[in-house]
C-alpha positions, 0 to 999 in steps of 0.5 A: 145159186141163182136158179135156186133163188128164182125158184124160191121166189116163184114158189114164194109168189104162188103161196102169196108171200110178196118178196124174199128178204134182200139178204136171200140175194148173193153179192157179185161173186160173193164180194162184200167190199163196199165203197167207203174210205178205207185207210191204214196210218201206218208210215214206213221207210219204204219207197215207192218202185213200180205201179201196175195192174192186173186182171181177175175173174171178178175184179180189176187190181192196181198194185203199188210195189214198194222197197221196205216195210208195208206202209199205210194208205188212204184210198177213197172216191173223190170227185176230183183227183188232185195233187198234194201241195198245189191242188192241181187237178189230175184229169182221168177217164172213167165214171168215178174216181179213187184217189190212192195216197200210200204213206211212201215216198217215190224217192229216197232219203237223199232225194233220188227218184225211186219210181219216174213213170214213163207217162204220168197220164198211163201208169199202166195199160188197161185197155180191155179191162172191165172196170179200170179205165185209167191209172195217172200219177198225181205227185209224190210230196211229204213222204206219200205218193198219190195215184189217180185211178179212173174206174168205170163206175162207183163200184166196191173195192178193197185195199191190202198190203202184201209182203215178200215183195211188200205192196199195196194192192186196190181190188175194184170189183167188175159189178155190185 
């Protein structure tokens, strides 16, 4: 496809057309996600049980595992990821930061922790990932859990919920 577009641009230049329309340039891997806030206000009795990461051909992925029905979320780029309640900043590596808030606590109805990271600053090993730089725990407060996601740069992302098992998934593209 790219060779065809280069050939088309060359032909256009030869016959005196200035440039091709912007729509003629395909997006990276066909992804058209954008970088604006993404949210789903749904609340659920689910509890957070794990956080993990994975690599794919066109994007890196963070997965939040839940016990119970799918929960809502708010994922957005911020200047600084902060802890709910205290407002304390969460230090992160990377050129841009996603604040990932899942509408599910990391504790059960009796107050017992359902997710206790071994290292709050490194929830998953993302060394060698193309986009992800760090996953850090912020807080679980008033029925919501917040994770800081340090990424290479402000890049397009998408958020989805999946069932069997239940999880919230954040995919961040490698490029625009």
